[in-house]
ZATORMAR-611635 format. One record per residue: x, y, z of N, C-alpha, C in turn; residue number from 1. Coordinates in steps of 0.2 Angstrom, whole numbers, plus 5000, padded with zeros to 4 digits. Example, Ala and Ser with C-alpha at 12.3 -4.5 7.8 and 13.67 -1.06 7.14 Angstrom:
// ZATORMAR-611635
    n.X    n.Y    n.Z   ca.X   ca.Y   ca.Z    c.X    c.Y    c.Z     i
   5066   4972   5039   5062   4978   5039   5066   4984   5039     1
   5064   4989   5035   5068   4995   5036   5064   5000   5039     2
This chain:
// ZATORMAR-611635
    n.X    n.Y    n.Z   ca.X   ca.Y   ca.Z    c.X    c.Y    c.Z     i
   5063   4948   4943   5063   4941   4944   5058   4937   4939     1
   5061   4932   4936   5057   4929   4931   5052   4924   4934     2
   5048   4920   4930   5043   4916   4932   5046   4910   4936     3
   5052   4907   4934   5055   4902   4937   5058   4903   4944     4
   5061   4909   4944   5064   4911   4951   5058   4913   4956     5
   5053   4915   4953   5047   4917   4957   5044   4911   4960     6
   5043   4905   4956   5040   4899   4958   5045   4896   4964     7
   5051   4896   4962   5056   4894   4967   5056   4898   4974     8
   5055   4904   4973   5054   4909   4979   5048   4907   4983     9
   5043   4906   4980   5036   4904   4983   5037   4898   4987    10
   5040   4893   4984   5041   4886   4987   5045   4887   4994    11
   5050   4891   4993   5055   4892   4999   5051   4896   5004    12
   5047   4901   5002   5043   4905   5007   5038   4901   5010    13
   5035   4896   5007   5030   4892   5010   5033   4888   5016    14
   5039   4885   5015   5042   4882   5021   5044   4886   5026    15
   5047   4892   5024   5049   4897   5029   5044   4900   5033    16
   5038   4901   5030   5032   4904   5034   5029   4899   5038    17
   5029   4892   5036   5027   4887   5040   5031   4886   5047    18
   5038   4887   5046   5043   4886   5051   5042   4892   5056    19
   5041   4898   5053   5040   4904   5057   5034   4904   5061    20
   5028   4902   5058   5022   4901   5062   5022   4896   5067    21
   5026   4891   5066   5027   4885   5071   5031   4888   5077    22
   5036   4892   5076   5040   4896   5081   5035   4901   5085    23
   5031   4905   5081   5027   4909   5084   5022   4906   5089    24
   5019   4901   5086   5014   4897   5090   5017   4894   5096    25
   5023   4891   5096   5026   4888   5101   5028   4894   5107    26
   5030   4900   5104   5031   4905   5109   5025   4908   5112    27
   5020   4908   5108   5013   4910   5112   5011   4905   5117    28
   5012   4899   5115   5010   4893   5120   5014   4894   5126    29
   5021   4895   5126   5025   4896   5132   5023   4902   5136    30
   5022   4908   5133   5020   4914   5136   5013   4913   5140    31
   5008   4910   5136   5001   4910   5138   5001   4905   5144    32
   5005   4899   5143   5005   4894   5148   5008   4897   5155    33
   5014   4900   5154   5017   4903   5160   5012   4909   5164    34
   5009   4912   5159   5004   4918   5162   4998   4915   5166    35
   4996   4909   5163   4990   4906   5167   4992   4901   5172    36
   4999   4900   5174   5001   4896   5179   5002   4889   5178    37
   5002   4887   5171   5003   4880   5169   5010   4878   5168    38
   5015   4883   5169   5022   4881   5168   5023   4880   5160    39
   5026   4875   5159   5027   4873   5152   5022   4868   5149    40
   5017   4867   5153   5012   4862   5151   5008   4863   5145    41
   5007   4869   5143   5003   4870   5136   5008   4870   5130    42
   5014   4871   5131   5019   4871   5125   5018   4865   5121    43
   5019   4859   5123   5018   4853   5119   5012   4853   5115    44
   5006   4855   5119   5000   4855   5116   4999   4859   5110    45
   5002   4866   5111   5002   4871   5106   5006   4869   5100    46
   5012   4865   5102   5016   4863   5096   5013   4858   5092    47
   5010   4853   5095   5007   4848   5092   5001   4850   5087    48
   4997   4855   5090   4991   4858   5086   4994   4862   5080    49
   5000   4865   5082   5003   4869   5076   5005   4865   5070    50
   5008   4859   5072   5011   4855   5067   5005   4851   5063    51
   5000   4849   5067   4994   4847   5064   4990   4852   5059    52
   4990   4858   5062   4987   4863   5057   4991   4864   5051    53
   4997   4864   5052   5002   4865   5046   5001   4860   5041    54
   5001   4853   5043   5000   4848   5039   4993   4848   5036    55
   4988   4849   5040   4981   4849   5038   4980   4855   5032    56
   4983   4861   5033   4982   4866   5029   4986   4864   5022    57
   4991   4860   5022   4995   4859   5016   4991   4854   5012    58
   4987   4849   5015   4984   4844   5011   4976   4845   5011    59
   4973   4848   5015   4966   4848   5015   4963   4855   5015    60
   4967   4861   5014   4964   4867   5014   4959   4868   5008    61
   4961   4865   5002   4957   4866   4996   4950   4863   4997    62
   4950   4858   5000   4943   4854   5001   4939   4858   5006    63
   4942   4861   5011   4938   4865   5016   4936   4872   5012    64
   4940   4875   5008   4938   4881   5005   4932   4880   5000    65
   4932   4874   4996   4927   4873   4992   4921   4871   4995    66
   4921   4867   5001   4915   4865   5004   4912   4871   5007    67
   4916   4876   5010   4913   4882   5014   4910   4887   5008    68
   4913   4887   5002   4911   4891   4997   4904   4889   4993    69
   4902   4883   4995   4897   4880   4991   4898   4878   4984    70
   4904   4877   4982   4906   4876   4975   4904   4869   4973    71
   4902   4868   4967   4900   4862   4964   4905   4860   4958    72
   4907   4854   4957   4912   4852   4952   4908   4851   4945    73
   4911   4853   4940   4908   4852   4933   4912   4848   4928    74
   4909   4845   4923   4913   4842   4918   4912   4846   4912    75
   4915   4843   4906   4915   4847   4900   4908   4848   4897    76
   4904   4843   4898   4897   4843   4895   4893   4849   4899    77
   4895   4850   4905   4891   4855   4909   4892   4862   4907    78
   4898   4864   4904   4900   4871   4902   4906   4870   4897    79
   4904   4868   4891   4910   4867   4886   4914   4873   4885    80
   4912   4879   4885   4916   4885   4883   4921   4886   4889    81
   4918   4886   4895   4923   4887   4901   4928   4881   4901    82
   4926   4875   4900   4931   4870   4900   4936   4870   4895    83
   4934   4873   4889   4939   4873   4883   4944   4879   4885    84
   4941   4884   4888   4946   4890   4889   4951   4888   4894    85
   4949   4884   4899   4954   4882   4904   4959   4877   4901    86
   4956   4872   4897   4960   4867   4894   4965   4870   4889    87
   4963   4875   4885   4968   4878   4880   4973   4882   4884    88
   4971   4886   4889   4976   4890   4893   4981   4885   4897    89
   4979   4880   4899   4983   4875   4902   4988   4872   4897    90
   4986   4870   4891   4990   4868   4886   4996   4873   4884    91
   4994   4879   4884   4998   4885   4882   5003   4886   4887    92
   5002   4885   4894   5006   4886   4899   5010   4880   4902    93
   5008   4874   4899   5011   4868   4901   5009   4865   4908    94
   5003   4867   4910   5000   4865   4916   4995   4859   4916    95
   4995   4855   4921   4990   4849   4921   4983   4852   4921    96
   4978   4849   4918   4971   4851   4919   4969   4851   4926    97
   4967   4857   4929   4964   4857   4935   4957   4855   4936    98
   4954   4854   4941   4947   4853   4942   4943   4859   4942    99
   4937   4859   4939   4934   4866   4938   4927   4865   4942   100
   4926   4871   4946   4920   4871   4950   4917   4878   4949   101
   4910   4878   4950   4906   4884   4949   4902   4885   4956   102
   4902   4891   4958   4898   4893   4963   4892   4897   4961   103
   4886   4894   4962   4880   4897   4960   4878   4904   4964   104
   4881   4909   4962   4880   4916   4965   4881   4921   4960   105
   4876   4926   4960   4876   4932   4955   4882   4936   4956   106
   4886   4936   4961   4892   4940   4962   4898   4938   4957   107
   4900   4942   4953   4906   4939   4948   4912   4939   4952   108
   4915   4933   4952   4922   4932   4955   4925   4925   4953   109
   4931   4924   4956   4934   4918   4954   4940   4917   4959   110
   4942   4911   4960   4948   4909   4964   4951   4903   4962   111
   4957   4901   4964   4961   4895   4963   4963   4892   4969   112
   4963   4886   4970   4966   4883   4977   4969   4876   4975   113
   4972   4874   4980   4976   4867   4980   4983   4868   4982   114
   4986   4862   4983   4993   4863   4985   4999   4863   4980   115
   4997   4861   4974   5002   4862   4968   4998   4861   4962   116
   5001   4862   4956   4998   4861   4950   4995   4855   4948   117
   4997   4849   4951   4994   4843   4950   4988   4842   4955   118
   4987   4846   4959   4981   4845   4964   4978   4852   4965   119
   4976   4855   4959   4973   4862   4959   4966   4862   4957   120
   4963   4867   4959   4956   4868   4957   4955   4876   4955   121
   4951   4877   4949   4949   4883   4947   4942   4884   4948   122
   4940   4889   4952   4932   4890   4953   4930   4897   4951   123
   4924   4897   4948   4921   4904   4946   4914   4904   4948   124
   4911   4910   4949   4904   4910   4950   4900   4911   4944   125
   4894   4909   4945   4889   4910   4939   4888   4917   4937   126
   4889   4921   4942   4889   4929   4940   4894   4931   4935   127
   4900   4928   4936   4906   4929   4932   4905   4927   4925   128
   4902   4921   4924   4901   4918   4918   4895   4922   4914   129
   4891   4925   4918   4885   4929   4915   4887   4936   4912   130
   4893   4939   4914   4894   4946   4912   4901   4946   4908   131
   4905   4941   4908   4911   4941   4904   4911   4939   4897   132
   4914   4943   4893   4915   4941   4886   4921   4935   4886   133
   4922   4932   4881   4927   4926   4880   4934   4929   4882   134
   4935   4935   4879   4942   4937   4880   4943   4939   4888   135
   4938   4942   4891   4938   4944   4898   4939   4937   4902   136
   4935   4932   4900   4935   4926   4904   4942   4923   4904   137
   4945   4923   4898   4951   4920   4897   4956   4924   4901   138
   4955   4931   4902   4960   4935   4906   4959   4932   4914   139
   4953   4931   4916   4952   4929   4923   4955   4922   4924   140
   4953   4918   4920   4956   4911   4920   4964   4911   4920   141
   4967   4915   4916   4974   4915   4915   4977   4918   4922   142
   4973   4923   4925   4976   4925   4931   4976   4920   4937   143
   4970   4916   4937   4970   4910   4942   4975   4905   4940   144
   4976   4903   4934   4981   4898   4933   4988   4900   4934   145
   4989   4907   4934   4995   4910   4936   4997   4909   4943   146
   4991   4909   4947   4992   4908   4955   4994   4900   4956   147
   4991   4896   4951   4993   4889   4952   5000   4888   4950   148
   5002   4890   4944   5009   4889   4942   5014   4892   4946   149
   5012   4898   4949   5017   4902   4954   5017   4899   4961   150
   5013   4894   4962   5012   4890   4969   5010   4895   4974   151
   5006   4901   4972   5003   4905   4976   4997   4901   4980   152
   4994   4897   4977   4989   4893   4980   4991   4889   4986   153
   4997   4886   4986   5000   4883   4992   5001   4888   4997   154
   5005   4893   4995   5007   4898   5000   5002   4901   5004   155
   4996   4904   5000   4991   4907   5004   4986   4903   5008   156
   4986   4896   5005   4982   4892   5009   4985   4890   5016   157
   4991   4889   5016   4995   4888   5022   4995   4894   5027   158
   4996   4900   5024   4996   4906   5028   4989   4907   5031   159
   4984   4906   5027   4977   4907   5030   4975   4903   5036   160
   4977   4896   5036   4976   4892   5041   4980   4893   5047   161
   4986   4895   5046   4990   4896   5052   4989   4903   5055   162
   4987   4908   5051   4984   4914   5054   4978   4913   5058   163
   4974   4909   5056   4968   4907   5060   4969   4904   5066   164
   4974   4900   5066   4976   4896   5072   4979   4901   5078   165
   4983   4906   5075   4985   4911   5080   4980   4915   5083   166
   4975   4916   5079   4969   4920   5082   4965   4916   5087   167
   4965   4909   5086   4961   4904   5090   4965   4904   5097   168
   4972   4904   5096   4976   4903   5103   4975   4909   5107   169
   4975   4915   5104   4974   4921   5107   4967   4922   5111   170
   4962   4920   5107   4955   4920   5110   4954   4915   5116   171
   4957   4909   5115   4957   4904   5120   4960   4907   5127   172
   4966   4910   5126   4970   4913   5131   4966   4918   5135   173
   4963   4923   5131   4959   4928   5134   4953   4925   5138   174
   4949   4920   5135   4944   4917   5138   4946   4914   5145   175
   4951   4910   5144   4954   4906   5150   4956   4911   5156   176
   4959   4917   5154   4961   4922   5158   4955   4925   5162   177
   4950   4926   5159   4944   4930   5163   4940   4925   5166   178
   4939   4919   5164   4934   4914   5167   4937   4909   5171   179
   4944   4909   5173   4946   4904   5177   4951   4907   5182   180
   4953   4904   5187   4957   4907   5192   4964   4907   5190   181
   4969   4911   5193   4976   4911   5191   4980   4910   5197   182
   4978   4905   5201   4982   4903   5207   4986   4897   5207   183
   4988   4895   5200   4991   4888   5199   4999   4888   5201   184
   5001   4894   5201   5009   4895   5202   5010   4900   5207   185
   5007   4899   5213   5008   4904   5219   5015   4905   5221   186
   5020   4900   5220   5026   4901   5222   5030   4906   5218   187
   5028   4908   5212   5031   4912   5208   5027   4917   5205   188
   5023   4921   5209   5018   4925   5207   5020   4931   5203   189
   5026   4934   5205   5029   4940   5202   5031   4938   5195   190
   5034   4932   5194   5036   4931   5187   5029   4929   5183   191
   5024   4926   5186   5018   4925   5183   5015   4931   5181   192
   5015   4937   5185   5012   4943   5183   5015   4946   5177   193
   5022   4945   5177   5026   4948   5171   5023   4944   5164   194
   5023   4938   5165   5021   4934   5159   5013   4935   5157   195
   5009   4937   5163   5002   4939   5161   5002   4945   5157   196
   5006   4950   5159   5006   4956   5155   5008   4955   5148   197
   5014   4951   5147   5016   4950   5140   5011   4946   5137   198
   5008   4941   5140   5003   4937   5137   4997   4941   5134   199
   4995   4946   5138   4989   4950   5136   4991   4954   5130   200
   4997   4957   5130   5000   4961   5124   5000   4957   5118   201
   5003   4951   5119   5003   4946   5113   4997   4944   5110   202
   4992   4943   5115   4985   4940   5113   4982   4946   5109   203
   4983   4952   5110   4980   4957   5106   4984   4959   5100   204
   4991   4958   5100   4994   4960   5094   4996   4955   5089   205
   4997   4949   5092   4999   4943   5087   4994   4942   5082   206
   4987   4941   5083   4983   4940   5077   4983   4946   5072   207
   4984   4952   5075   4984   4958   5070   4990   4957   5066   208
   4996   4956   5069   5002   4956   5065   5002   4950   5060   209
   4999   4944   5062   4999   4938   5058   4994   4940   5052   210
   4989   4943   5053   4984   4945   5048   4987   4950   5043   211
   4991   4955   5046   4994   4960   5041   4999   4956   5037   212
   5003   4951   5039   5008   4948   5035   5004   4944   5030   213
   4998   4941   5032   4994   4937   5027   4992   4942   5021   214
   4989   4947   5023   4986   4952   5018   4992   4955   5013   215
   4997   4957   5016   5003   4960   5012   5005   4955   5007   216
   5006   4948   5009   5008   4943   5004   5002   4942   4999   217
   4996   4943   5001   4991   4942   4996   4991   4947   4991   218
   4992   4954   4993   4991   4959   4988   4997   4959   4983   219
   5003   4957   4986   5009   4956   4981   5007   4950   4976   220
   5004   4945   4978   5003   4939   4973   4998   4941   4968   221
   4993   4946   4970   4989   4948   4965   4992   4952   4959   222
   4997   4956   4960   5000   4960   4955   5004   4955   4951   223
   5007   4950   4954   5011   4945   4950   5007   4941   4946   224
   5001   4939   4948   4996   4935   4944   4993   4939   4939   225
   4992   4945   4939   4990   4949   4934   4995   4949   4928   226
   5001   4950   4930   5006   4951   4925   5007   4944   4922   227
   5007   4939   4926   5008   4932   4923   5002   4930   4918   228
   4996   4932   4920   4990   4930   4916   4990   4934   4910   229
   4992   4940   4910   4993   4944   4904   4998   4941   4899   230
   5004   4939   4902   5009   4936   4898   5006   4930   4895   231
   5002   4926   4898   5000   4919   4895   4995   4921   4890   232
   4990   4925   4890   4985   4927   4885   4988   4931   4879   233
   4993   4935   4881   4996   4940   4876   4991   4945   4875   234
   4986   4946   4880   4981   4951   4878   4979   4954   4885   235
   4983   4959   4888   4982   4962   4894   4975   4965   4895   236
   4973   4968   4889   4966   4972   4889   4961   4967   4891   237
   4961   4960   4890   4956   4956   4892   4955   4956   4899   238
   4960   4955   4903   4960   4955   4911   4958   4962   4913   239
   4961   4967   4910   4960   4974   4912   4952   4976   4912   240
   4949   4974   4906   4942   4975   4905   4938   4971   4910   241
   4940   4965   4912   4937   4960   4916   4937   4964   4923   242
   4943   4966   4925   4943   4970   4932   4939   4976   4932   243
   4938   4979   4927   4933   4985   4926   4926   4983   4928   244
   4924   4977   4925   4917   4975   4926   4917   4973   4934   245
   4922   4970   4936   4922   4967   4943   4921   4973   4948   246
   4925   4979   4946   4925   4985   4950   4918   4988   4950   247
   4914   4988   4945   4908   4991   4944   4902   4987   4948   248
   4903   4981   4948   4898   4976   4951   4899   4976   4959   249
   4894   4978   4963   4895   4979   4970   4891   4973   4974   250
   4889   4968   4970   4885   4963   4973   4890   4958   4978   251
   4889   4958   4984   4893   4954   4989   4892   4947   4987   252
   4898   4943   4988   4897   4936   4987   4895   4933   4994   253
   4889   4929   4993   4886   4926   4999   4890   4921   5003   254
   4894   4917   4999   4898   4912   5003   4905   4914   5005   255
   4907   4920   5004   4914   4922   5005   4914   4923   5013   256
   4920   4923   5016   4921   4924   5023   4928   4928   5023   257
   4930   4930   5029   4936   4934   5030   4942   4929   5029   258
   4941   4922   5030   4946   4917   5030   4947   4916   5022   259
   4943   4917   5018   4944   4915   5011   4944   4921   5006   260
   4943   4927   5009   4942   4933   5004   4949   4934   5000   261
   4954   4932   5003   4961   4934   5000   4962   4929   4994   262
   4958   4924   4993   4959   4919   4988   4956   4922   4981   263
   4951   4926   4981   4947   4928   4976   4951   4933   4971   264
   4949   4934   4965   4953   4938   4961   4951   4945   4963   265
   4946   4947   4966   4944   4953   4968   4940   4953   4975   266
   4941   4958   4979   4938   4958   4986   4930   4956   4985   267
   4928   4950   4988   4921   4948   4987   4916   4951   4991   268
   4918   4956   4996   4913   4960   5000   4912   4967   4997   269
   4906   4969   4998   4903   4975   4996   4906   4981   5000   270
   4908   4986   4997   4910   4992   5000   4916   4992   5005   271
   4921   4988   5003   4927   4986   5007   4933   4990   5004   272
   4932   4994   4999   4938   4998   4997   4941   5003   5002   273
   4948   5003   5003   4951   5007   5008   4951   5014   5006   274
   4950   5019   5011   4950   5026   5010   4956   5029   5013   275
   4959   5026   5017   4965   5029   5021   4971   5024   5020   276
   4977   5027   5022   4983   5022   5022   4982   5017   5027   277
   4980   5018   5033   4979   5013   5038   4974   5008   5036   278
   4969   5010   5033   4964   5005   5031   4966   5001   5026   279
   4971   5003   5022   4973   4999   5016   4977   4993   5018   280
   4980   4994   5025   4984   4988   5027   4980   4982   5028   281
   4973   4983   5029   4969   4977   5030   4965   4975   5024   282
   4967   4978   5018   4964   4976   5012   4967   4969   5010   283
   4962   4965   5007   4965   4958   5004   4968   4959   4997   284
   4966   4964   4994   4968   4965   4987   4971   4972   4986   285
   4976   4973   4981   4978   4980   4980   4972   4984   4976   286
   4972   4990   4976   4967   4994   4973   4966   4992   4965   287
   4960   4990   4964   4959   4988   4957   4960   4993   4951   288
   4960   4999   4953   4961   5004   4948   4969   5004   4946   289
   4973   5003   4952   4980   5002   4951   4982   4996   4947   290
   4978   4990   4948   4980   4984   4944   4978   4985   4936   291
   4972   4989   4935   4970   4990   4928   4976   4995   4925   292
   4978   5000   4929   4983   5004   4926   4989   5001   4924   293
   4991   4996   4928   4998   4992   4927   4997   4988   4921   294
   4991   4985   4920   4989   4980   4914   4989   4984   4908   295
   4987   4990   4908   4986   4994   4902   4993   4998   4900   296
   4997   4997   4905   5004   5000   4903   5009   4995   4900   297
   5006   4989   4900   5011   4983   4897   5011   4984   4889   298
């Protein structure tokens, strides 16, 4: 798959995932509503909130991520070297100049966000700027700009918000189940009992399944961004060396959360590397050693 077919596939995946999540949320709303004795009452509410969440994630997820990360915008005069690196790589790849943000944090990391190349942001930590050489920083920025060009930023932002909404629905159902009565549909108690069992099963499994889908997509996008970034700089060793430094630094990123961890170039939490196959399902990133190996085989 070349870069152009990959971009087209990502655009299609975004809309497909949005439709699938709306269908999932509507189904959960129906089952939870029947289980709690509301009939179809909660379905329109769930559908409206699903649509609002989808639209909100599309247009405002980048602002939310930047605000929760404590990122601050910079201009060329604030960090000329970083600005020039971003500017030169954008010119080389035919991308519009994104906004540049910095997080004042000693943990080295970076991410990109936004809904498309015309509304994109590249963000790095002060810790990253302190330890990277120019070639390594170029590799990291090229990786993030690849996420922008490939429309990964749109795909992952939408998925993150919708996964969070599924988890909220499941949590609200369980709370309502245990802290309120279930006698609203006494004329059909047997059917309600069936929906109750199904609802409990879905409340437990749906957030896990949604999260696994999110993380699997995230891991795949990291490999593609590594390859695209190396192609942009024509120097895979720069990114490989940067990843080695990131692997050695165990300082956790203070402003990171489970909702935003998948956006960063490397897992922002300390001691989160998987030790088993099952644990690796919940990793936000592929093993960094494997990413370095692939880069050095180019």
